[in-house]
C-alpha positions as a Python dict, from the first residue, in 0.01 Angstrom:
ca = {
    (1, 'M'): (0, 0, 0),
    (2, 'L'): (-59, -376, -29),
    (3, 'R'): (-229, -386, 311),
    (4, 'H'): (-503, -160, 169),
    (5, 'L'): (-590, -403, -111),
    (6, 'N'): (-828, -587, 118),
    (7, 'K'): (-1027, -265, 164),
    (8, 'L'): (-1038, -223, -213),
    (9, 'R'): (-1159, -581, -242),
    (10, 'L'): (-1444, -516, 2),
    (11, 'V'): (-1540, -202, -190),
    (12, 'T'): (-1540, -405, -513),
    (13, 'L'): (-1759, -677, -363),
    (14, 'T'): (-2001, -415, -229),
    (15, 'L'): (-2026, -241, -567),
    (16, 'I'): (-2089, -570, -746),
    (17, 'F'): (-2363, -663, -500),
    (18, 'A'): (-2515, -314, -531),
    (19, 'M'): (-2516, -354, -909),
    (20, 'L'): (-2702, -685, -877),
    (21, 'V'): (-2964, -503, -670),
    (22, 'L'): (-2985, -214, -916),
    (23, 'L'): (-3019, -420, -1236),
    (24, 'P'): (-3373, -550, -1165),
    (25, 'F'): (-3490, -194, -1098),
    (26, 'L'): (-3337, -84, -1427),
    (27, 'S'): (-3510, -371, -1605),
    (28, 'I'): (-3847, -271, -1460),
    (29, 'Y'): (-3790, 92, -1554),
    (30, 'Q'): (-3692, -11, -1906),
    (31, 'S'): (-4021, -197, -1941),
    (32, 'Y'): (-4214, 106, -1821),
    (33, 'R'): (-4038, 329, -2072),
    (34, 'A'): (-4100, 86, -2358),
    (35, 'A'): (-4472, 69, -2269),
    (36, 'H'): (-4516, 451, -2260),
    (37, 'A'): (-4765, 403, -1978),
    (38, 'Y'): (-4654, 637, -1700),
    (39, 'D'): (-5009, 760, -1629),
    (40, 'L'): (-5130, 402, -1586),
    (41, 'L'): (-4870, 318, -1322),
    (42, 'A'): (-4952, 291, -954),
    (43, 'P'): (-4806, 564, -728),
    (44, 'A'): (-4526, 335, -604),
    (45, 'E'): (-4442, 241, -962),
    (46, 'Q'): (-4434, 606, -1062),
    (47, 'Q'): (-4190, 675, -778),
    (48, 'L'): (-3965, 396, -905),
    (49, 'Y'): (-3995, 535, -1259),
    (50, 'D'): (-3898, 884, -1142),
    (51, 'A'): (-3603, 756, -937),
    (52, 'M'): (-3464, 547, -1224),
    (53, 'E'): (-3518, 832, -1469),
    (54, 'W'): (-3317, 1064, -1245),
    (55, 'L'): (-3044, 802, -1212),
    (56, 'T'): (-3011, 716, -1581),
    (57, 'E'): (-3080, 1051, -1743),
    (58, 'P'): (-2712, 1164, -1739),
    (59, 'F'): (-2610, 848, -1925),
    (60, 'T'): (-2879, 780, -2186),
    (61, 'D'): (-3146, 948, -2393),
    (62, 'D'): (-3315, 621, -2487),
    (63, 'P'): (-3338, 393, -2180),
    (64, 'A'): (-3574, 150, -2353),
    (65, 'T'): (-3288, 54, -2588),
    (66, 'D'): (-2964, 165, -2426),
    (67, 'L'): (-3019, -22, -2097),
    (68, 'D'): (-2984, -349, -2289),
    (69, 'A'): (-2611, -279, -2268),
    (70, 'L'): (-2612, -380, -1901),
    (71, 'K'): (-2788, -708, -1830),
    (72, 'G'): (-2741, -1027, -1633),
    (73, 'T'): (-2554, -1133, -1321),
    (74, 'T'): (-2211, -1269, -1234),
    (75, 'W'): (-2338, -1604, -1368),
    (76, 'S'): (-2382, -1464, -1720),
    (77, 'A'): (-2390, -1100, -1826),
    (78, 'N'): (-2375, -849, -2107),
    (79, 'V'): (-2159, -553, -2009),
    (80, 'F'): (-2164, -283, -2277),
    (81, 'G'): (-2147, -539, -2555),
    (82, 'L'): (-1896, -768, -2383),
    (83, 'K'): (-2060, -1101, -2303),
    (84, 'L'): (-1917, -1273, -1994),
    (85, 'S'): (-2005, -1608, -1840),
    (86, 'D'): (-1893, -1800, -1535),
    (87, 'P'): (-1670, -2094, -1639),
    (88, 'L'): (-1896, -2318, -1431),
    (89, 'A'): (-2189, -2219, -1652),
    (90, 'L'): (-1982, -2319, -1954),
    (91, 'A'): (-1890, -2654, -1797),
    (92, 'G'): (-2256, -2721, -1718),
    (93, 'Q'): (-2364, -2627, -2071),
    (94, 'I'): (-2108, -2861, -2228),
    (95, 'A'): (-2218, -3147, -2002),
    (96, 'A'): (-2589, -3082, -2056),
    (97, 'G'): (-2572, -3023, -2431),
    (98, 'G'): (-2301, -3269, -2518),
    (99, 'R'): (-2119, -3015, -2733),
    (100, 'V'): (-1933, -2687, -2713),
    (101, 'Y'): (-2135, -2382, -2816),
    (102, 'G'): (-1883, -2139, -2965),
    (103, 'P'): (-2030, -1805, -2851),
    (104, 'F'): (-2075, -1939, -2496),
    (105, 'L'): (-1713, -2056, -2492),
    (106, 'L'): (-1597, -1710, -2598),
    (107, 'S'): (-1803, -1550, -2320),
    (108, 'A'): (-1620, -1762, -2060),
    (109, 'L'): (-1276, -1717, -2215),
    (110, 'I'): (-1183, -1396, -2029),
    (111, 'P'): (-1273, -1536, -1682),
    (112, 'I'): (-1085, -1857, -1763),
    (113, 'V'): (-769, -1673, -1871),
    (114, 'L'): (-783, -1445, -1566),
    (115, 'T'): (-825, -1746, -1337),
    (116, 'V'): (-527, -1923, -1494),
    (117, 'L'): (-320, -1609, -1430),
    (118, 'L'): (-463, -1492, -1097),
    (119, 'G'): (-600, -1810, -943),
    (120, 'R'): (-925, -1833, -750),
    (121, 'F'): (-967, -1453, -759),
    (122, 'F'): (-1338, -1472, -854),
    (123, 'C'): (-1415, -1621, -513),
    (124, 'G'): (-1238, -1343, -326),
    (125, 'W'): (-1296, -1037, -544),
    (126, 'I'): (-1614, -1082, -751),
    (127, 'C'): (-1846, -1349, -611),
    (128, 'P'): (-2152, -1171, -460),
    (129, 'A'): (-2190, -1452, -207),
    (130, 'T'): (-1847, -1371, -63),
    (131, 'L'): (-1972, -1039, 76),
    (132, 'L'): (-2258, -1214, 256),
    (133, 'Y'): (-2034, -1496, 379),
    (134, 'E'): (-1786, -1246, 522),
    (135, 'L'): (-2069, -1057, 695),
    (136, 'N'): (-2176, -1396, 829),
    (137, 'G'): (-1820, -1441, 956),
    (138, 'L'): (-1847, -1106, 1133),
    (139, 'L'): (-2164, -1229, 1303),
    (140, 'S'): (-1974, -1540, 1410),
    (141, 'R'): (-1705, -1322, 1572),
    (142, 'W'): (-1972, -1127, 1758),
    (143, 'L'): (-2119, -1452, 1886),
    (144, 'R'): (-1775, -1561, 2005),
    (145, 'A'): (-1740, -1230, 2189),
    (146, 'L'): (-2064, -1318, 2368),
    (147, 'G'): (-1916, -1650, 2475),
    (148, 'L'): (-2080, -1872, 2215),
    (149, 'R'): (-1853, -2132, 2058),
    (150, 'S'): (-1765, -2092, 1691),
    (151, 'P'): (-1767, -2385, 1445),
    (152, 'T'): (-1452, -2596, 1436),
    (153, 'R'): (-1545, -2892, 1214),
    (154, 'H'): (-1304, -2977, 932),
    (155, 'F'): (-1373, -3192, 628),
    (156, 'D'): (-1180, -3319, 329),
    (157, 'L'): (-1113, -3031, 88),
    (158, 'R'): (-1147, -3274, -201),
    (159, 'F'): (-1517, -3320, -132),
    (160, 'K'): (-1606, -3017, -347),
    (161, 'Y'): (-1441, -3183, -646),
    (162, 'G'): (-1683, -3468, -597),
    (163, 'V'): (-1969, -3216, -599),
    (164, 'L'): (-1831, -3071, -924),
    (165, 'A'): (-1809, -3416, -1083),
    (166, 'L'): (-2157, -3513, -962),
    (167, 'G'): (-2299, -3188, -1099),
    (168, 'L'): (-2148, -3259, -1440),
    (169, 'V'): (-2294, -3610, -1442),
    (170, 'L'): (-2640, -3485, -1341),
    (171, 'S'): (-2625, -3213, -1607),
    (172, 'M'): (-2531, -3475, -1864),
    (173, 'F'): (-2823, -3705, -1778),
    (174, 'T'): (-3089, -3439, -1718),
    (175, 'G'): (-2996, -3200, -1999),
    (176, 'T'): (-3007, -2906, -1754),
    (177, 'I'): (-2730, -2700, -1599),
    (178, 'F'): (-2760, -2849, -1251),
    (179, 'F'): (-2509, -2606, -1098),
    (180, 'A'): (-2752, -2315, -1130),
    (181, 'L'): (-2954, -2476, -850),
    (182, 'I'): (-2675, -2492, -592),
    (183, 'Y'): (-2417, -2232, -695),
    (184, 'P'): (-2442, -1921, -470),
    (185, 'P'): (-2347, -1657, -735),
    (186, 'A'): (-2619, -1790, -966),
    (187, 'I'): (-2868, -1815, -680),
    (188, 'I'): (-2809, -1462, -552),
    (189, 'G'): (-2851, -1294, -890),
    (190, 'R'): (-3167, -1494, -960),
    (191, 'E'): (-3320, -1445, -614),
    (192, 'L'): (-3256, -1070, -613),
    (193, 'Y'): (-3441, -1044, -942),
    (194, 'Y'): (-3730, -1252, -807),
    (195, 'A'): (-3754, -1038, -492),
    (196, 'I'): (-3737, -702, -669),
    (197, 'A'): (-3912, -766, -999),
    (198, 'L'): (-4159, -1036, -894),
    (199, 'G'): (-4211, -954, -528),
    (200, 'G'): (-4091, -1277, -368),
    (201, 'F'): (-3807, -1523, -321),
    (202, 'G'): (-3770, -1866, -476),
    (203, 'A'): (-3643, -2194, -336),
    (204, 'G'): (-3285, -2087, -401),
    (205, 'A'): (-3307, -1837, -115),
    (206, 'I'): (-3375, -2123, 126),
    (207, 'F'): (-3076, -2317, -3),
    (208, 'F'): (-2848, -2015, 31),
    (209, 'A'): (-2975, -1950, 385),
    (210, 'L'): (-2880, -2309, 469),
    (211, 'T'): (-2526, -2247, 344),
    (212, 'L'): (-2504, -1946, 577),
    (213, 'L'): (-2619, -2159, 869),
    (214, 'F'): (-2368, -2430, 773),
    (215, 'D'): (-2089, -2172, 787),
    (216, 'L'): (-2217, -2025, 1113),
    (217, 'L'): (-2291, -2345, 1303),
    (218, 'V'): (-2076, -2618, 1150),
    (219, 'S'): (-1762, -2500, 968),
    (220, 'R'): (-1612, -2158, 899),
    (221, 'R'): (-1660, -2079, 528),
    (222, 'G'): (-1758, -2443, 501),
    (223, 'F'): (-1961, -2422, 182),
    (224, 'C'): (-1685, -2242, -11),
    (225, 'R'): (-1415, -2472, 121),
    (226, 'Y'): (-1589, -2810, 101),
    (227, 'L'): (-1900, -2795, -117),
    (228, 'C'): (-1889, -2519, -378),
    (229, 'P'): (-1856, -2659, -734),
    (230, 'G'): (-1743, -2320, -860),
    (231, 'G'): (-1471, -2306, -597),
    (232, 'A'): (-1359, -2651, -711),
    (233, 'L'): (-1341, -2547, -1076),
    (234, 'Y'): (-1160, -2221, -1000),
    (235, 'S'): (-912, -2406, -778),
    (236, 'L'): (-834, -2648, -1060),
    (237, 'L'): (-800, -2374, -1322),
    (238, 'G'): (-580, -2165, -1094),
    (239, 'R'): (-360, -2441, -956),
    (240, 'Y'): (-59, -2313, -1150),
    (241, 'R'): (-157, -1947, -1133),
    (242, 'L'): (107, -1685, -1202),
    (243, 'L'): (26, -1439, -922),
    (244, 'R'): (74, -1571, -568),
    (245, 'I'): (106, -1440, -215),
    (246, 'A'): (440, -1526, -58),
    (247, 'R'): (597, -1472, 283),
    (248, 'K'): (917, -1271, 320),
    (249, 'V'): (1069, -1478, 597),
    (250, 'E'): (1322, -1205, 681),
    (251, 'Q'): (1038, -975, 790),
    (252, 'C'): (809, -1231, 957),
    (253, 'N'): (775, -1229, 1336),
    (254, 'D'): (559, -1545, 1363),
    (255, 'C'): (266, -1355, 1514),
    (256, 'T'): (8, -1596, 1355),
    (257, 'K'): (-230, -1310, 1268),
    (258, 'C'): (-229, -1415, 902),
    (259, 'D'): (-331, -1771, 992),
    (260, 'V'): (-612, -1651, 1217),
    (261, 'V'): (-763, -1411, 964),
    (262, 'C'): (-764, -1658, 674),
    (263, 'E'): (-1124, -1774, 633),
    (264, 'F'): (-1014, -2067, 419),
    (265, 'G'): (-803, -2219, 695),
    (266, 'L'): (-472, -2177, 514),
    (267, 'Q'): (-141, -2123, 692),
    (268, 'P'): (42, -1824, 543),
    (269, 'M'): (283, -1819, 837),
    (270, 'R'): (406, -2161, 729),
    (271, 'D'): (395, -2079, 356),
    (272, 'G'): (84, -2297, 324),
    (273, 'F'): (-116, -2127, 48),
    (274, 'G'): (-184, -2384, -226),
    (275, 'Q'): (-457, -2379, -488),
    (276, 'E'): (-727, -2290, -234),
    (277, 'C'): (-588, -1936, -191),
    (278, 'N'): (-806, -1673, -359),
    (279, 'N'): (-556, -1385, -326),
    (280, 'C'): (-801, -1196, -106),
    (281, 'T'): (-507, -1017, 70),
    (282, 'A'): (-671, -1036, 414),
    (283, 'C'): (-345, -1184, 546),
    (284, 'M'): (-151, -890, 401),
    (285, 'A'): (-386, -644, 570),
    (286, 'V'): (-321, -778, 921),
    (287, 'C'): (52, -842, 892),
    (288, 'P'): (228, -596, 1128),
    (289, 'T'): (566, -628, 954),
    (290, 'D'): (457, -631, 587),
    (291, 'A'): (599, -981, 552),
    (292, 'L'): (347, -1088, 288),
    (293, 'A'): (356, -972, -73),
    (294, 'F'): (268, -1083, -423),
    (295, 'R'): (520, -1264, -639),
    (296, 'F'): (509, -1406, -991),
    (297, 'S'): (565, -1781, -989),
    (298, 'L'): (400, -2103, -1104),
    (299, 'T'): (448, -2262, -760),
    (300, 'D'): (440, -2158, -397),
    (301, 'L'): (759, -2121, -202),
    (302, 'P'): (848, -2430, 3),
    (303, 'A'): (822, -2406, 381),
    (304, 'Q'): (1086, -2153, 488),
    (305, 'G'): (1080, -2215, 860),
    (306, 'A'): (1044, -1967, 1143),
    (307, 'G'): (1031, -1595, 1071),
    (308, 'H'): (1360, -1416, 1126),
    (309, 'L'): (1196, -1163, 1358),
    (310, 'G'): (1022, -1429, 1566),
    (311, 'R'): (1130, -1568, 1900),
    (312, 'T'): (1218, -1912, 1763),
    (313, 'H'): (1464, -1782, 1506),
    (314, 'L'): (1611, -1522, 1741),
    (315, 'R'): (1655, -1781, 2016),
    (316, 'H'): (1835, -2020, 1783),
    (317, 'G'): (2049, -1735, 1657),
    (318, 'A'): (2145, -1643, 2013),
    (319, 'K'): (2233, -2006, 2092),
    (320, 'S'): (2446, -2030, 1778),
    (321, 'A'): (2631, -1711, 1872),
    (322, 'T'): (2690, -1843, 2225),
    (323, 'G'): (2816, -2171, 2088),
    (324, 'D'): (3054, -1996, 1852),
    (325, 'N'): (3200, -1805, 2142),
}
């Protein structure tokens, strides 16, 4: 069952991205309903009105009011009365405003608690940029199949913590939440709204396209691993997370498939997870012997050595048996 969690994760990411696409259309439709101006709409606008009316009619009798229950993006949203904010938005607000705004703190409390318990799960299970980065990774594999070399550059993982610190300093001195300019989840929600509601993209789309090129041409998942301030904050919050992936050394055959599939360059086969792991379960999905599973612990298991089903362990076992004889 655990090997199917990665499929569930991809479905979740797709649904979240689809919701971000849908919300601007709902906002436009809500404005049309509030204006009571159907006859004044252009034919294309009337088609959008009719489509949204068909979609929302089973759920609401008063779209002009009821659709306020679903607003925002993964950066900050109102979901049926529950206000949620990205912890990075909270950090930027505190730095920019010089004080803690109580309601904003409460809106980030649920994501913070979940990150402390589950680790960097936002990056693997919710972030809308993750879906696009993984599709970008698929493109990279296709290019490799055509004989084109894939990126192999590695940088210091601590660099993103410098980006986080610099963003806080810039927010403090400018009085603006600097992270909104460079943080992919914030950019995607904003740019989708611009494209759908306003008919064009903003500068953020160019920045995000550059991150895709960086991943494709320089370093695999390079932005998430080395530059993302949100990834840095989630890694810090989830350093002592409760839910972790662990290797069952008795069932491991040292096939290295888990290491290859990990887009964050971790080494599950050597018990090398650490605070960068986002519990995406991709390693579980490819493991042929079900040697990876979740466990509750504040720390990762220390290096356990070769898998008991692998050649190294079996060879040593055979030598030990021969020596005993």
